[in-house]
Structure formats: structure tokens, C-alpha cells
VODOKOL-902283 format. One record per atom (N, C-alpha, C, O, CB): residue number from 1; residue in one letter; atom name; x, y, z. Coordinates in nm, 4 decimals. Glycine has a CB too. Example, Ala and Ser with C-alpha at 12.3 -4.5 7.8 and 13.67 -1.06 7.14 Angstrom:
VODOKOL-902283
    n  res  atom        c1        c2        c3
    1    A     N    1.3190   -0.5690    0.7800
    1    A    CA    1.2300   -0.4500    0.7800
    1    A     C    1.3200   -0.3300    0.7800
    1    A     O    1.4236   -0.3319    0.8465
    1    A    CB    1.1308   -0.4473    0.9046
    2    S     N    1.2850   -0.2250    0.7080
    2    S    CA    1.3670   -0.1060    0.7140
    2    S     C    1.2900    0.0030    0.7870
    2    S     O    1.3409    0.1138    0.8039
    2    S    CB    1.4084   -0.0598    0.5725
END
This chain:
VODOKOL-902283
    n  res  atom        c1        c2        c3
    1    M     N    7.9373   14.6220   12.3686
    1    M    CA    7.9262   14.4772   12.3687
    1    M     C    7.8018   14.4383   12.2897
    1    M     O    7.6926   14.4896   12.3141
    1    M    CB    7.9204   14.4211   12.5140
    2    A     N    7.8194   14.3501   12.1979
    2    A    CA    7.7073   14.3048   12.1157
    2    A     C    7.6185   14.2109   12.1963
    2    A     O    7.6605   14.1571   12.2988
    2    A    CB    7.7579   14.2346   11.9876
    3    D     N    7.4957   14.1916   12.1495
    3    D    CA    7.4014   14.1035   12.2186
    3    D     C    7.4582   13.9628   12.2360
    3    D     O    7.4440   13.9018   12.3420
    3    D    CB    7.2696   14.0971   12.1420
    4    R     N    7.5216   13.9130   12.1323
    4    R    CA    7.5744   13.7764   12.1398
    4    R     C    7.6897   13.7695   12.2399
    4    R     O    7.7032   13.6706   12.3119
    4    R    CB    7.6214   13.7284   12.0003
    5    D     N    7.7731   13.8743   12.2449
    5    D    CA    7.8821   13.8765   12.3423
    5    D     C    7.8271   13.8779   12.4843
    5    D     O    7.8778   13.8075   12.5716
    5    D    CB    7.9728   13.9982   12.3193
    6    L     N    7.7248   13.9571   12.5072
    6    L    CA    7.6622   13.9620   12.6392
    6    L     C    7.6003   13.8270   12.6732
    6    L     O    7.6124   13.7791   12.7860
    6    L    CB    7.5552   14.0730   12.6448
    7    N     N    7.5348   13.7668   12.5764
    7    N    CA    7.4744   13.6360   12.5981
    7    N     C    7.5801   13.5323   12.6342
    7    N     O    7.5556   13.4459   12.7184
    7    N    CB    7.3973   13.5918   12.4738
    8    R     N    7.6967   13.5398   12.5719
    8    R    CA    7.8061   13.4462   12.6047
    8    R     C    7.8525   13.4661   12.7485
    8    R     O    7.8841   13.3696   12.8181
    8    R    CB    7.9254   13.4652   12.5077
    9    E     N    7.8564   13.5915   12.7927
    9    E    CA    7.8980   13.6203   12.9302
    9    E     C    7.7953   13.5692   13.0306
    9    E     O    7.8313   13.5127   13.1339
    9    E    CB    7.9193   13.7709   12.9492
   10    L     N    7.6674   13.5891   12.9999
   10    L    CA    7.5617   13.5514   13.0933
   10    L     C    7.5274   13.4031   13.0893
   10    L     O    7.4859   13.3461   13.1902
   10    L    CB    7.4386   13.6312   13.0648
   11    N     N    7.5445   13.3410   12.9740
   11    N    CA    7.5063   13.2006   12.9553
   11    N     C    7.6193   13.1214   12.8904
   11    N     O    7.6044   13.0766   12.7767
   11    N    CB    7.3790   13.1905   12.8697
   12    P     N    7.7306   13.1030   12.9587
   12    P    CA    7.8439   13.0342   12.8950
   12    P     C    7.8133   12.8898   12.8567
   12    P     O    7.8771   12.8355   12.7665
   12    P    CB    7.9631   13.0364   12.9873
   13    W     N    7.7174   12.8269   12.9231
   13    W    CA    7.6825   12.6881   12.8925
   13    W     C    7.6252   12.6727   12.7522
   13    W     O    7.6242   12.5626   12.6972
   13    W    CB    7.5830   12.6359   12.9942
   14    M     N    7.5772   12.7832   12.6939
   14    M    CA    7.5138   12.7758   12.5622
   14    M     C    7.6142   12.7704   12.4474
   14    M     O    7.5762   12.7429   12.3335
   14    M    CB    7.4227   12.8942   12.5431
   15    Y     N    7.7430   12.7965   12.4761
   15    Y    CA    7.8430   12.8071   12.3698
   15    Y     C    7.9575   12.7089   12.3913
   15    Y     O    7.9994   12.6829   12.5041
   15    Y    CB    7.8973   12.9498   12.3621
   16    D     N    8.0070   12.6550   12.2795
   16    D    CA    8.1217   12.5655   12.2890
   16    D     C    8.2503   12.6478   12.2905
   16    D     O    8.2452   12.7708   12.2918
   16    D    CB    8.1227   12.4641   12.1714
   17    S     N    8.3652   12.5808   12.2904
   17    S    CA    8.4937   12.6500   12.3022
   17    S     C    8.5238   12.7402   12.1823
   17    S     O    8.6028   12.8337   12.1945
   17    S    CB    8.6050   12.5488   12.3184
   18    S     N    8.4629   12.7141   12.0678
   18    S    CA    8.4859   12.7988   11.9505
   18    S     C    8.3840   12.9127   11.9401
   18    S     O    8.3882   12.9907   11.8450
   18    S    CB    8.4813   12.7143   11.8240
   19    G     N    8.2927   12.9228   12.0373
   19    G    CA    8.1973   13.0332   12.0391
   19    G     C    8.0670   13.0059   11.9671
   19    G     O    7.9850   13.0965   11.9519
   19    G    CB    8.2596   13.1520   11.9800
   20    N     N    8.0460   12.8830   11.9224
   20    N    CA    7.9220   12.8470   11.8539
   20    N     C    7.8204   12.7930   11.9537
   20    N     O    7.8570   12.7409   12.0590
   20    N    CB    7.9490   12.7431   11.7434
   21    L     N    7.6930   12.8060   11.9196
   21    L    CA    7.5883   12.7525   12.0048
   21    L     C    7.5974   12.6008   12.0119
   21    L     O    7.6222   12.5345   11.9112
   21    L    CB    7.4507   12.7953   11.9539
   22    T     N    7.5771   12.5461   12.1314
   22    T    CA    7.5780   12.4009   12.1472
   22    T     C    7.4471   12.3438   12.0923
   22    T     O    7.3484   12.4165   12.0805
   22    T    CB    7.5976   12.3611   12.2970
   23    P     N    7.4452   12.2143   12.0586
   23    P    CA    7.3205   12.1530   12.0103
   23    P     C    7.2063   12.1664   12.1107
   23    P     O    7.0912   12.1856   12.0714
   23    P    CB    7.3435   12.0059   11.9791
   24    E     N    7.2377   12.1564   12.2412
   24    E    CA    7.1345   12.1705   12.3436
   24    E     C    7.0745   12.3111   12.3415
   24    E     O    6.9532   12.3279   12.3545
   24    E    CB    7.1925   12.1397   12.4825
   25    A     N    7.1609   12.4120   12.3248
   25    A    CA    7.1129   12.5505   12.3206
   25    A     C    7.0281   12.5741   12.1964
   25    A     O    6.9275   12.6448   12.2029
   25    A    CB    7.2310   12.6489   12.3235
   26    L     N    7.0674   12.5160   12.0834
   26    L    CA    6.9898   12.5313   11.9603
   26    L     C    6.8512   12.4692   11.9737
   26    L     O    6.7540   12.5217   11.9194
   26    L    CB    7.0641   12.4681   11.8428
   27    K     N    6.8419   12.3572   12.0460
   27    K    CA    6.7115   12.2948   12.0673
   27    K     C    6.6237   12.3811   12.1574
   27    K     O    6.5039   12.3966   12.1339
   27    K    CB    6.7284   12.1550   12.1283
   28    Q     N    6.6861   12.4370   12.2612
   28    Q    CA    6.6098   12.5151   12.3574
   28    Q     C    6.5757   12.6543   12.3049
   28    Q     O    6.4694   12.7084   12.3351
   28    Q    CB    6.6868   12.5267   12.4869
   29    F     N    6.6666   12.7119   12.2262
   29    F    CA    6.6478   12.8476   12.1745
   29    F     C    6.6711   12.8509   12.0239
   29    F     O    6.7730   12.9038   11.9796
   29    F    CB    6.7425   12.9464   12.2453
   30    P     N    6.5795   12.7958   11.9437
   30    P    CA    6.6016   12.7895   11.7984
   30    P     C    6.6102   12.9268   11.7323
   30    P     O    6.6698   12.9401   11.6254
   30    P    CB    6.4908   12.7103   11.7336
   31    D     N    6.5512   13.0296   11.7948
   31    D    CA    6.5556   13.1626   11.7350
   31    D     C    6.6953   13.2228   11.7380
   31    D     O    6.7223   13.3167   11.6633
   31    D    CB    6.4591   13.2544   11.8061
   32    L     N    6.7850   13.1719   11.8219
   32    L    CA    6.9215   13.2243   11.8272
   32    L     C    7.0073   13.1743   11.7115
   32    L     O    7.1128   13.2312   11.6833
   32    L    CB    6.9864   13.1865   11.9586
   33    A     N    6.9634   13.0699   11.6456
   33    A    CA    7.0433   13.0097   11.5391
   33    A     C    7.0483   13.0967   11.4142
   33    A     O    7.1505   13.1006   11.3456
   33    A    CB    6.9881   12.8734   11.5039
   34    G     N    6.9399   13.1658   11.3843
   34    G    CA    6.9343   13.2433   11.2616
   34    G     C    6.9771   13.3870   11.2811
   34    G     O    6.9861   13.4368   11.3934
   34    G    CB    6.7962   13.2396   11.2053
   35    T     N    7.0029   13.4515   11.1709
   35    T    CA    7.0338   13.5939   11.1720
   35    T     C    6.9056   13.6693   11.1446
   35    T     O    6.8371   13.6399   11.0467
   35    T    CB    7.1439   13.6298   11.0676
   36    P     N    6.8710   13.7666   11.2292
   36    P    CA    6.7466   13.8389   11.2061
   36    P     C    6.7506   13.9167   11.0752
   36    P     O    6.8567   13.9591   11.0294
   36    P    CB    6.7185   13.9334   11.3218
   37    A     N    6.6346   13.9341   11.0168
   37    A    CA    6.6252   14.0111   10.8925
   37    A     C    6.6618   14.1562   10.9201
   37    A     O    6.6363   14.2072   11.0292
   37    A    CB    6.4825   14.0014   10.8315
   38    P     N    6.7211   14.2227   10.8221
   38    P    CA    6.7569   14.3630   10.8431
   38    P     C    6.6325   14.4493   10.8611
   38    P     O    6.5276   14.4222   10.8026
   38    P    CB    6.8404   14.4149   10.7257
   39    I     N    6.6454   14.5509   10.9409
   39    I    CA    6.5360   14.6454   10.9623
   39    I     C    6.5605   14.7654   10.8722
   39    I     O    6.6687   14.8241   10.8736
   39    I    CB    6.5251   14.6885   11.1132
   40    T     N    6.4611   14.8008   10.7954
   40    T    CA    6.4743   14.9172   10.7096
   40    T     C    6.4082   15.0356   10.7786
   40    T     O    6.3126   15.0194   10.8544
   40    T    CB    6.4115   14.8915   10.5698
   41    T     N    6.4591   15.1521   10.7520
   41    T    CA    6.4016   15.2728   10.8104
   41    T     C    6.3377   15.3558   10.7016
   41    T     O    6.3680   15.3398   10.5834
   41    T    CB    6.5083   15.3545   10.8852
   42    G     N    6.2491   15.4446   10.7424
   42    G    CA    6.1727   15.5244   10.6474
   42    G     C    6.2580   15.5975   10.5455
   42    G     O    6.3767   15.6211   10.5677
   42    G    CB    6.0903   15.6229   10.7207
   43    G     N    6.1978   15.6323   10.4356
   43    G    CA    6.2684   15.7076   10.3325
   43    G     C    6.2754   15.6343   10.2007
   43    G     O    6.2943   15.6966   10.0962
   43    G    CB    6.4065   15.7401   10.3784
   44    S     N    6.2607   15.5044   10.2036
   44    S    CA    6.2665   15.4268   10.0810
   44    S     C    6.1445   15.3361   10.0747
   44    S     O    6.1077   15.2734   10.1740
   44    S    CB    6.3977   15.3445   10.0730
   45    A     N    6.0832   15.3294    9.9595
   45    A    CA    5.9629   15.2470    9.9445
   45    A     C    5.9978   15.1010    9.9213
   45    A     O    5.9110   15.0142    9.9310
   45    A    CB    5.8773   15.2984    9.8294
   46    T     N    6.1244   15.0729    9.8907
   46    T    CA    6.1623   14.9344    9.8647
   46    T     C    6.2550   14.8855    9.9748
   46    T     O    6.3409   14.9593   10.0230
   46    T    CB    6.2299   14.9206    9.7266
   47    A     N    6.2366   14.7617   10.0132
   47    A    CA    6.3213   14.7014   10.1155
   47    A     C    6.4495   14.6514   10.0509
   47    A     O    6.4501   14.6209    9.9317
   47    A    CB    6.2476   14.5859   10.1882
   48    P     N    6.5581   14.6423   10.1270
   48    P    CA    6.6827   14.5894   10.0723
   48    P     C    6.6671   14.4439   10.0293
   48    P     O    6.5772   14.3736   10.0754
   48    P    CB    6.7951   14.6019   10.1749
   49    A     N    6.7541   14.4009    9.9423
   49    A    CA    6.7489   14.2623    9.8953
   49    A     C    6.7609   14.1675   10.0132
   49    A     O    6.8475   14.1852   10.0988
   49    A    CB    6.8607   14.2345    9.7922
   50    G     N    6.6756   14.0680   10.0180
   50    G    CA    6.6790   13.9695   10.1248
   50    G     C    6.5941   14.0056   10.2454
   50    G     O    6.5720   13.9213   10.3323
   50    G    CB    6.8185   13.9492   10.1682
   51    A     N    6.5461   14.1294   10.2526
   51    A    CA    6.4641   14.1707   10.3669
   51    A     C    6.3214   14.1224   10.3467
   51    A     O    6.2704   14.1182   10.2348
   51    A    CB    6.4673   14.3250   10.3853
   52    S     N    6.2596   14.0869   10.4553
   52    S    CA    6.1209   14.0435   10.4463
   52    S     C    6.0417   14.1094   10.5579
   52    S     O    6.0996   14.1619   10.6530
   52    S    CB    6.1098   13.8889   10.4542
   53    G     N    5.9109   14.1070   10.5469
   53    G    CA    5.8273   14.1665   10.6499
   53    G     C    5.7951   14.3112   10.6188
   53    G     O    5.8158   14.3594   10.5074
   53    G    CB    5.8950   14.1565   10.7847
   54    Q     N    5.7440   14.3789   10.7198
   54    Q    CA    5.7028   14.5171   10.6993
   54    Q     C    5.8197   14.6121   10.7174
   54    Q     O    5.9172   14.5819   10.7862
   54    Q    CB    5.5902   14.5538   10.7948
   55    Q     N    5.8075   14.7261   10.6547
   55    Q    CA    5.9097   14.8281   10.6646
   55    Q     C    5.8887   14.9071   10.7940
   55    Q     O    5.7760   14.9427   10.8284
   55    Q    CB    5.9068   14.9216   10.5408
   56    L     N    5.9976   14.9337   10.8644
   56    L    CA    5.9932   15.0148   10.9849
   56    L     C    6.0052   15.1609   10.9440
   56    L     O    6.1026   15.2004   10.8798
   56    L    CB    6.1063   14.9744   11.0849
   57    V     N    5.9070   15.2398   10.9809
   57    V    CA    5.9090   15.3821   10.9476
   57    V     C    5.9355   15.4596   11.0755
   57    V     O    5.8625   15.4456   11.1736
   57    V    CB    5.7748   15.4278   10.8807
   58    V     N    6.0389   15.5403   11.0744
   58    V    CA    6.0754   15.6197   11.1902
   58    V     C    6.0375   15.7644   11.1629
   58    V     O    6.0815   15.8242   11.0647
   58    V    CB    6.2269   15.6063   11.2224
   59    H     N    5.9551   15.8198   11.2513
   59    H    CA    5.9171   15.9600   11.2403
   59    H     C    6.0122   16.0419   11.3264
   59    H     O    6.0131   16.0259   11.4484
   59    H    CB    5.7684   15.9824   11.2833
   60    P     N    6.0927   16.1299   11.2655
   60    P    CA    6.1945   16.2033   11.3395
   60    P     C    6.1398   16.2802   11.4602
   60    P     O    6.2040   16.2826   11.5652
   60    P    CB    6.2635   16.2986   11.2473
   61    D     N    6.0233   16.3424   11.4471
   61    D    CA    5.9688   16.4181   11.5602
   61    D     C    5.9350   16.3262   11.6774
   61    D     O    5.9613   16.3608   11.7925
   61    D    CB    5.8439   16.4958   11.5169
   62    A     N    5.8775   16.2107   11.6495
   62    A    CA    5.8441   16.1159   11.7556
   62    A     C    5.9714   16.0630   11.8214
   62    A     O    5.9765   16.0467   11.9433
   62    A    CB    5.7599   15.9992   11.6998
   63    L     N    6.0733   16.0364   11.7411
   63    L    CA    6.1999   15.9875   11.7941
   63    L     C    6.2668   16.0952   11.8800
   63    L     O    6.3213   16.0654   11.9863
   63    L    CB    6.2934   15.9442   11.6793
   64    R     N    6.2625   16.2188   11.8341
   64    R    CA    6.3198   16.3308   11.9094
   64    R     C    6.2469   16.3488   12.0430
   64    R     O    6.3107   16.3678   12.1466
   64    R    CB    6.3124   16.4614   11.8263
   65    T     N    6.1141   16.3426   12.0404
   65    T    CA    6.0351   16.3567   12.1631
   65    T     C    6.0665   16.2438   12.2608
   65    T     O    6.0814   16.2678   12.3806
   65    T    CB    5.8845   16.3582   12.1306
   66    A     N    6.0766   16.1220   12.2108
   66    A    CA    6.1092   16.0084   12.2973
   66    A     C    6.2464   16.0271   12.3605
   66    A     O    6.2647   15.9967   12.4784
   66    A    CB    6.1047   15.8767   12.2178
   67    G     N    6.3413   16.0759   12.2852
   67    G    CA    6.4749   16.1017   12.3384
   67    G     C    6.4736   16.2081   12.4463
   67    G     O    6.5393   16.1935   12.5494
   67    G    CB    6.5682   16.1434   12.2271
   68    Q     N    6.3981   16.3161   12.4228
   68    Q    CA    6.3880   16.4226   12.5223
   68    Q     C    6.3198   16.3721   12.6493
   68    Q     O    6.3621   16.4061   12.7598
   68    Q    CB    6.3109   16.5424   12.4649
   69    N     N    6.2144   16.2911   12.6344
   69    N    CA    6.1460   16.2351   12.7504
   69    N     C    6.2396   16.1440   12.8299
   69    N     O    6.2404   16.1481   12.9530
   69    N    CB    6.0211   16.1575   12.7064
   70    A     N    6.3171   16.0633   12.7611
   70    A    CA    6.4117   15.9742   12.8286
   70    A     C    6.5183   16.0549   12.9017
   70    A     O    6.5587   16.0190   13.0123
   70    A    CB    6.4776   15.8782   12.7276
   71    S     N    6.5632   16.1623   12.8412
   71    S    CA    6.6634   16.2475   12.9053
   71    S     C    6.6075   16.3128   13.0315
   71    S     O    6.6743   16.3175   13.1348
   71    S    CB    6.7123   16.3552   12.8075
   72    R     N    6.4831   16.3635   13.0221
   72    R    CA    6.4194   16.4238   13.1399
   72    R     C    6.4002   16.3219   13.2510
   72    R     O    6.4234   16.3519   13.3681
   72    R    CB    6.2846   16.4853   13.1022
   73    L     N    6.3578   16.2016   13.2146
   73    L    CA    6.3385   16.0969   13.3137
   73    L     C    6.4709   16.0607   13.3812
   73    L     O    6.4759   16.0405   13.5025
   73    L    CB    6.2761   15.9730   13.2487
   74    G     N    6.5768   16.0527   13.3026
   74    G    CA    6.7090   16.0238   13.3592
   74    G     C    6.7544   16.1326   13.4553
   74    G     O    6.8085   16.1026   13.5617
   74    G    CB    6.8116   16.0075   13.2478
   75    S     N    6.7329   16.2581   13.4190
   75    S    CA    6.7708   16.3699   13.5069
   75    S     C    6.6895   16.3674   13.6360
   75    S     O    6.7435   16.3896   13.7444
   75    S    CB    6.7508   16.5049   13.4346
   76    K     N    6.5594   16.3402   13.6240
   76    K    CA    6.4731   16.3356   13.7424
   76    K     C    6.5134   16.2199   13.8327
   76    K     O    6.5160   16.2348   13.9548
   76    K    CB    6.3249   16.3224   13.7016
   77    T     N    6.5446   16.1060   13.7745
   77    T    CA    6.5869   15.9905   13.8543
   77    T     C    6.7163   16.0208   13.9273
   77    T     O    6.7305   15.9880   14.0451
   77    T    CB    6.6042   15.8665   13.7656
   78    T     N    6.8112   16.0834   13.8579
   78    T    CA    6.9375   16.1197   13.9217
   78    T     C    6.9143   16.2155   14.0373
   78    T     O    6.9713   16.1979   14.1450
   78    T    CB    7.0329   16.1822   13.8200
   79    A     N    6.8309   16.3170   14.0157
   79    A    CA    6.8022   16.4143   14.1216
   79    A     C    6.7323   16.3481   14.2395
   79    A     O    6.7655   16.3753   14.3549
   79    A    CB    6.7159   16.5289   14.0673
   80    D     N    6.6361   16.2616   14.2113
   80    D    CA    6.5631   16.1941   14.3189
   80    D     C    6.6538   16.1022   14.3995
   80    D     O    6.6376   16.0900   14.5209
   80    D    CB    6.4466   16.1144   14.2617
   81    C     N    6.7471   16.0388   14.3343
   81    C    CA    6.8365   15.9468   14.4041
   81    C     C    6.9391   16.0211   14.4897
   81    C     O    6.9968   15.9623   14.5812
   81    C    CB    6.9079   15.8573   14.3037
   82    Q     N    6.9623   16.1482   14.4617
   82    Q    CA    7.0585   16.2251   14.5391
   82    Q     C    6.9963   16.2849   14.6651
   82    Q     O    7.0691   16.3302   14.7535
   82    Q    CB    7.1172   16.3352   14.4535
   83    N     N    6.8638   16.2860   14.6752
   83    N    CA    6.7962   16.3381   14.7936
   83    N     C    6.7764   16.2259   14.8940
   83    N     O    6.7249   16.1198   14.8590
   83    N    CB    6.6606   16.4025   14.7564
   84    P     N    6.8169   16.2483   15.0188
   84    P    CA    6.7921   16.1451   15.1186
   84    P     C    6.6430   16.1309   15.1453
   84    P     O    6.5665   16.2261   15.1299
   84    P    CB    6.8665   16.1768   15.2485
   85    A     N    6.6034   16.0123   15.1850
   85    A    CA    6.4613   15.9861   15.2090
   85    A     C    6.4065   16.0689   15.3245
   85    A     O    6.2936   16.1173   15.3172
   85    A    CB    6.4394   15.8384   15.2371
   86    G     N    6.4831   16.0855   15.4287
   86    G    CA    6.4385   16.1662   15.5411
   86    G     C    6.3462   16.0906   15.6344
   86    G     O    6.3007   15.9804   15.6038
   86    G    CB    6.3698   16.2892   15.4914
   87    N     N    6.3194   16.1513   15.7483
   87    N    CA    6.2386   16.0874   15.8526
   87    N     C    6.0943   16.0689   15.8094
   87    N     O    6.0341   15.9664   15.8415
   87    N    CB    6.2435   16.1691   15.9804
   88    A     N    6.0370   16.1639   15.7381
   88    A    CA    5.8974   16.1537   15.6961
   88    A     C    5.8777   16.0317   15.6066
   88    A     O    5.7794   15.9593   15.6217
   88    A    CB    5.8532   16.2818   15.6225
   89    M     N    5.9681   16.0089   15.5155
   89    M    CA    5.9593   15.8940   15.4263
   89    M     C    5.9754   15.7652   15.5058
   89    M     O    5.9047   15.6677   15.4805
   89    M    CB    6.0657   15.9027   15.3151
   90    F     N    6.0675   15.7636   15.6016
   90    F    CA    6.0898   15.6449   15.6831
   90    F     C    5.9646   15.6141   15.7669
   90    F     O    5.9241   15.4984   15.7780
   90    F    CB    6.2135   15.6645   15.7747
   91    R     N    5.9047   15.7165   15.8246
   91    R    CA    5.7852   15.6954   15.9055
   91    R     C    5.6707   15.6398   15.8209
   91    R     O    5.6001   15.5488   15.8643
   91    R    CB    5.7425   15.8264   15.9727
   92    S     N    5.6523   15.6930   15.7023
   92    S    CA    5.5442   15.6444   15.6182
   92    S     C    5.5702   15.5023   15.5698
   92    S     O    5.4758   15.4258   15.5502
   92    S    CB    5.5246   15.7369   15.4998
   93    A     N    5.6949   15.4665   15.5503
   93    A    CA    5.7286   15.3317   15.5058
   93    A     C    5.7081   15.2294   15.6167
   93    A     O    5.6735   15.1141   15.5910
   93    A    CB    5.8725   15.3268   15.4568
   94    T     N    5.7302   15.2736   15.7411
   94    T    CA    5.7136   15.1791   15.8531
   94    T     C    5.5709   15.1772   15.8971
   94    T     O    5.5358   15.1043   15.9899
   94    T    CB    5.8042   15.2154   15.9714
END
């Protein structure tokens, strides 16, 4: 589901029957009216036509490490949620 589709589900008042932002929504959230500039990734010194701002540089090792950390955190969360709290945890909470 795209961001705009999710936004339509969560905030139906912001869109008319044809799926466009209502004038009230445009006044309240002007940043939703435009299309964000494309994000460029490392490897090219020139930005694509029409792109503005700074170039986003992605370092593969940093991205790989972040992915591994997220995976470990997800595994730990799953394991922790499968263990019952037990009486000791209940006593300390009360």
C-alpha cells in the first residue's frame, strides 16, 4: 500500500470522491499537494534532471549493518514476547 493509499484509508475526509485532496486538506497540509523530489543514491556525481537538493549517498556496509541490527532486534522481540512474564515480573510490577 502506498503512502497516499494509506493516508486515504486513515483520513478519508481529506479526499473527494475522485481521490483528490480537498481544498480544506490542501490548506491544512500544503506539503501533500506537491510531488517530492526524487532521491538519488550514491554512485553518480550528477543528479537526475529535475532533482534538487543534496545527493543521498548510501554506504552498503552501513546499510547491511543496519539491516542485521534490525533483524536481531526483531528476533529478540519475538523471543521476548513468547516468554511469559512470570510471578517475579508481576511482583516487581505491583
